[in-house]
C-alpha positions in Angstrom: 9.1 -64.6 -166.1 11.0 -63.1 -168.9 12.8 -65.4 -171.4 16.5 -65.8 -171.0 17.1 -64.4 -174.5 15.3 -61.3 -173.6 17.3 -60.8 -170.4 20.5 -61.4 -172.2 19.6 -58.7 -174.8 18.7 -56.3 -171.9 22.0 -56.9 -170.1 23.9 -56.3 -173.3 22.0 -53.1 -174.1 22.5 -51.8 -170.5 26.2 -52.6 -170.7 26.5 -50.7 -174.0 24.6 -47.7 -172.6 26.7 -47.7 -169.4 30.0 -47.8 -171.4 28.8 -45.0 -173.7 27.8 -42.8 -170.7 31.2 -43.4 -169.0 33.1 -42.5 -172.3 31.1 -39.3 -172.7 32.0 -37.6 -169.4 33.4 -40.2 -167.0 30.1 -40.1 -165.2 27.2 -42.5 -165.3 23.6 -41.1 -165.0 21.5 -43.0 -162.5 17.8 -42.4 -163.3 15.5 -43.4 -160.5 11.8 -43.9 -161.1 9.5 -44.1 -158.1 5.8 -43.7 -157.5 6.7 -41.9 -154.3 6.5 -38.1 -154.1 9.4 -35.7 -153.7 8.5 -35.2 -150.0 8.5 -38.9 -149.1 11.1 -39.8 -146.5 12.7 -42.2 -149.0 12.9 -39.6 -151.7 14.4 -37.0 -149.4 17.1 -39.3 -148.1 18.1 -40.5 -151.5 18.2 -36.9 -152.8 20.1 -35.4 -149.8 22.3 -38.3 -148.9 22.8 -40.8 -151.8 23.0 -38.3 -154.6 25.7 -36.0 -153.1 27.8 -39.0 -151.9 28.2 -40.4 -155.5 28.5 -37.0 -157.3 32.2 -37.6 -158.2 31.4 -40.4 -160.6 27.6 -40.5 -161.1 24.7 -38.1 -161.6 21.6 -39.0 -159.6 18.5 -38.2 -161.5 15.2 -39.0 -159.6 11.8 -39.0 -161.2 8.8 -38.9 -158.8 5.1 -39.9 -159.0 5.8 -42.5 -161.7 6.6 -39.7 -164.1 9.3 -41.7 -166.0 8.2 -45.4 -165.7 4.7 -46.6 -164.8 4.3 -48.0 -161.3 4.9 -51.8 -161.4 7.1 -51.7 -164.5 10.3 -50.5 -162.9 12.0 -53.9 -162.5 11.3 -54.9 -166.0 12.6 -51.6 -167.2 15.9 -52.1 -165.4 16.1 -55.6 -166.8 15.7 -54.3 -170.4 18.2 -51.5 -169.9 15.7 -48.7 -169.9 16.2 -47.6 -166.3 19.0 -47.6 -163.8 17.3 -47.5 -160.4 14.0 -48.0 -158.5 12.6 -48.4 -155.1 10.9 -51.8 -155.1 8.9 -54.0 -152.7 8.9 -57.6 -151.7 5.4 -57.8 -153.2 6.7 -56.7 -156.6 9.6 -59.1 -156.5 7.3 -61.9 -155.6 5.5 -61.5 -158.9 8.8 -62.7 -160.5 10.1 -64.9 -157.7 7.4 -66.3 -155.4 9.8 -67.0 -152.6 10.0 -63.2 -151.9 6.5 -63.4 -150.5 8.0 -64.4 -147.2 9.2 -60.8 -146.8 5.7 -59.5 -147.2 4.1 -61.9 -144.6 2.8 -61.2 -141.2 5.3 -61.3 -138.3 8.3 -62.2 -140.5 10.1 -58.9 -139.8 10.0 -57.9 -136.1 11.1 -54.2 -136.4 13.2 -51.9 -138.4 16.5 -53.2 -137.0 15.4 -56.8 -137.7 14.8 -55.9 -141.3 18.4 -54.7 -141.7 19.8 -57.8 -139.9 17.8 -60.1 -142.3 18.8 -58.2 -145.4 22.5 -58.4 -144.5 22.4 -62.0 -143.4 23.7 -64.9 -145.4 20.2 -66.2 -145.8 19.5 -63.4 -148.2 22.3 -64.3 -150.6 20.3 -66.8 -152.6 17.4 -64.3 -152.9 19.8 -61.5 -154.1 21.7 -63.8 -156.5 18.4 -64.9 -158.1 17.3 -61.3 -158.7 20.7 -60.4 -160.1 21.0 -63.4 -162.5 17.4 -63.4 -163.7 16.5 -59.6 -163.7 19.9 -57.9 -163.8 18.8 -56.1 -160.6 21.1 -55.6 -157.6 19.3 -55.0 -154.3 21.5 -52.5 -152.5 19.8 -51.8 -149.2 16.6 -52.1 -147.3 14.3 -49.1 -146.5 11.8 -49.1 -143.6 8.3 -48.1 -144.5 6.5 -48.6 -141.2 4.4 -51.0 -139.1 0.7 -51.9 -139.4 -1.4 -52.0 -136.3 -5.0 -52.8 -135.2 -7.1 -49.7 -134.7 -10.5 -50.3 -133.0 -13.8 -48.5 -132.2 -14.1 -50.1 -128.8 -12.3 -48.5 -125.8 -9.6 -50.4 -124.0 -12.0 -50.8 -121.1 -14.5 -52.6 -123.5 -11.8 -54.7 -125.2 -8.1 -55.1 -124.4 -6.2 -56.9 -127.0 -3.5 -59.0 -125.5 -3.4 -62.2 -127.6 -5.1 -63.3 -130.9 -7.9 -64.8 -128.9 -9.0 -61.3 -127.9 -9.8 -60.5 -131.5 -12.3 -63.3 -131.9 -15.5 -61.9 -133.4 -14.0 -58.5 -134.2 -14.9 -57.4 -137.7 -11.6 -56.0 -138.9 -11.4 -54.2 -142.2 -8.5 -55.5 -144.2 -7.6 -55.0 -147.9 -9.5 -57.4 -150.1 -6.8 -59.7 -151.6 -6.6 -63.3 -150.4 -3.2 -62.7 -148.8 -4.6 -59.8 -146.7 -7.7 -61.7 -145.7 -5.6 -64.7 -144.7 -3.5 -62.4 -142.4 -6.7 -61.0 -140.8 -7.9 -64.5 -139.9 -4.4 -65.4 -138.7 -4.5 -62.4 -136.3 -7.7 -64.0 -134.8 -10.1 -61.5 -136.3 -13.0 -61.7 -138.7 -11.5 -59.9 -141.7 -13.8 -57.8 -143.8 -12.9 -56.6 -147.3 -13.8 -53.0 -148.0 -12.6 -50.2 -150.2 -10.4 -47.8 -148.3 -12.6 -44.8 -149.2 -15.5 -46.5 -147.2 -13.6 -47.2 -144.0 -14.2 -43.9 -142.2 -17.9 -44.2 -142.5 -17.9 -47.9 -141.7 -16.0 -47.1 -138.4 -18.3 -44.2 -137.7 -21.5 -46.3 -138.1 -20.1 -49.5 -136.6 -20.3 -51.5 -139.8 -16.8 -52.7 -138.9 -15.1 -52.7 -135.5 -11.7 -51.7 -136.7 -9.1 -51.4 -139.4 -5.4 -52.0 -139.8 -2.9 -49.5 -141.1 0.3 -47.7 -140.2 0.0 -44.7 -137.8 0.5 -42.1 -140.6 -2.6 -43.5 -142.4 -4.6 -43.4 -139.2 -3.8 -39.7 -138.9 -4.0 -38.8 -142.6 -7.4 -40.5 -142.9 -8.6 -39.1 -139.5 -9.6 -42.5 -138.3 -8.7 -41.2 -134.8 -12.0 -39.3 -134.9 -14.1 -42.5 -135.0 -11.9 -45.0 -133.0 -10.8 -45.2 -129.4 -7.7 -47.4 -129.3 -4.7 -48.8 -131.2 -3.1 -52.1 -130.3 0.5 -51.9 -131.5 0.4 -55.3 -133.0 3.1 -54.5 -135.6 1.8 -57.4 -137.6 3.4 -56.3 -140.8 6.7 -54.4 -140.8 6.8 -53.1 -144.4 9.9 -52.4 -146.5 11.3 -51.4 -149.8 14.6 -52.2 -151.4 16.9 -49.8 -153.2 17.3 -51.5 -156.6 20.1 -50.8 -159.1 20.9 -52.2 -162.6 23.5 -54.9 -162.1 25.0 -54.0 -165.5 25.5 -50.4 -164.3 27.0 -51.7 -161.0 29.4 -53.9 -163.0 30.6 -50.9 -165.0 31.8 -49.2 -161.8 35.3 -49.6 -160.3 35.7 -51.4 -157.0 36.1 -48.0 -155.2 33.0 -46.6 -156.9 31.0 -49.6 -156.0 32.1 -49.3 -152.3 31.1 -45.6 -152.3 27.8 -46.3 -153.9 27.0 -49.1 -151.5 27.9 -46.9 -148.5 25.7 -44.1 -149.9 22.7 -46.4 -150.3 23.1 -47.7 -146.8 23.5 -44.2 -145.4 20.4 -43.0 -147.2 18.4 -46.0 -146.0 19.5 -45.3 -142.4 18.5 -41.6 -142.6 15.1 -42.5 -144.0 14.7 -45.2 -141.4 15.4 -43.0 -138.5 13.1 -40.3 -139.9 10.2 -42.7 -140.3 10.8 -44.1 -136.7 10.8 -40.6 -135.3 7.6 -39.8 -137.2 5.9 -42.8 -135.7 6.9 -41.8 -132.2 5.5 -38.3 -132.8 2.3 -39.8 -134.1 1.9 -41.9 -130.9 2.1 -38.7 -128.9 -0.4 -37.0 -131.3 -2.9 -39.8 -131.1 -2.6 -40.1 -127.4 -3.4 -36.4 -127.1 -6.5 -37.1 -129.3 -7.7 -39.5 -126.6 -6.8 -42.8 -128.0 -5.5 -45.6 -125.8 -2.2 -46.9 -127.4 -0.5 -49.9 -126.0 1.5 -53.0 -127.0 -0.1 -56.5 -126.8 1.8 -59.8 -126.3 3.8 -59.7 -129.6 5.4 -63.1 -128.9 1.9 -64.7 -128.7 0.8 -62.9 -131.9 3.9 -63.8 -133.8 3.8 -67.5 -132.8 0.1 -67.8 -133.6 0.3 -66.0 -136.9 3.3 -67.9 -138.2 1.7 -71.2 -137.2 -1.3 -70.4 -139.5 1.0 -70.1 -142.5 2.7 -73.4 -142.1 1.5 -75.9 -144.7 -0.5 -73.4 -146.7 -0.2 -72.3 -150.3 1.1 -68.9 -149.1 4.2 -70.6 -147.6 4.7 -73.2 -150.4 7.4 -71.2 -152.2 9.5 -70.4 -149.1 12.9 -72.0 -149.0 13.1 -74.7 -146.3 14.4 -73.4 -143.0 14.5 -69.7 -144.0 11.7 -68.7 -141.6 13.5 -70.2 -138.7 16.7 -68.5 -139.7 14.9 -65.2 -139.9 13.3 -65.7 -136.5 16.7 -66.5 -135.0 18.0 -63.0 -136.0 15.3 -61.4 -133.9 14.8 -60.7 -130.2 
């Protein structure tokens, strides 16, 4: 966590830079740094929707592939006044504020619409206020990244996944961190840490029974060539936040703030619908490739997984009652 004096200096610097930019041409330059490529759905939506919508008072200047700021350093760069915008994750925010880990936990978000409902609910106010006061970062809107599912070598006739009990004894490749391995166990499987580059061969040879990833990854990595089914467990509905310098925001008029907020929400919605459509297209593609694709008992999975987190170190930083409030916003 940065010291208060450092944050105060960063806020002052950002405010001075913003006032200088406004004085020069009545427009502020909003530089965005992201590790995403120019063809990423988030990048496209921001460039085609957000940028034009704010063009009367701001110049949107995106920098892709971490070409301006190193990946992972964007939030600190905003805090120090060296950057105006980024696309950040709950995982990154949790490095500063551990309570944000709840938004990167299995079965907290139910789907894309639930993400939006959670982000706009009063329960998020304390989270947003903390980021603003401590990092000088304003979280504008939430962007949908996709859902992770269980992808198995066995056919549905050999193994049908309905509840977590059906994954007992299944060697499921999961990323190697403690949090990912815990989620694998919570799903009912036997999580196996393994480098992503080794997964295809491991599935092909039977060293593991399956892997978990969003559908685009299944297609890009051609896992469909060595697997036979996908249980649409949706055990992690991943997200990003559109993040803006709070000092830059404070330098805008009320009308400009309203326009900028609406532009961020519109860009997030366009990207969200594009990603959802892509997932639907990939279900059709994978079905054509011969995979059985079906939805298990999500209520059973959600209940079981959330129960596993209660009382653990992973949940220790979560504000009391917030998980129940989040669940209440769902189906």
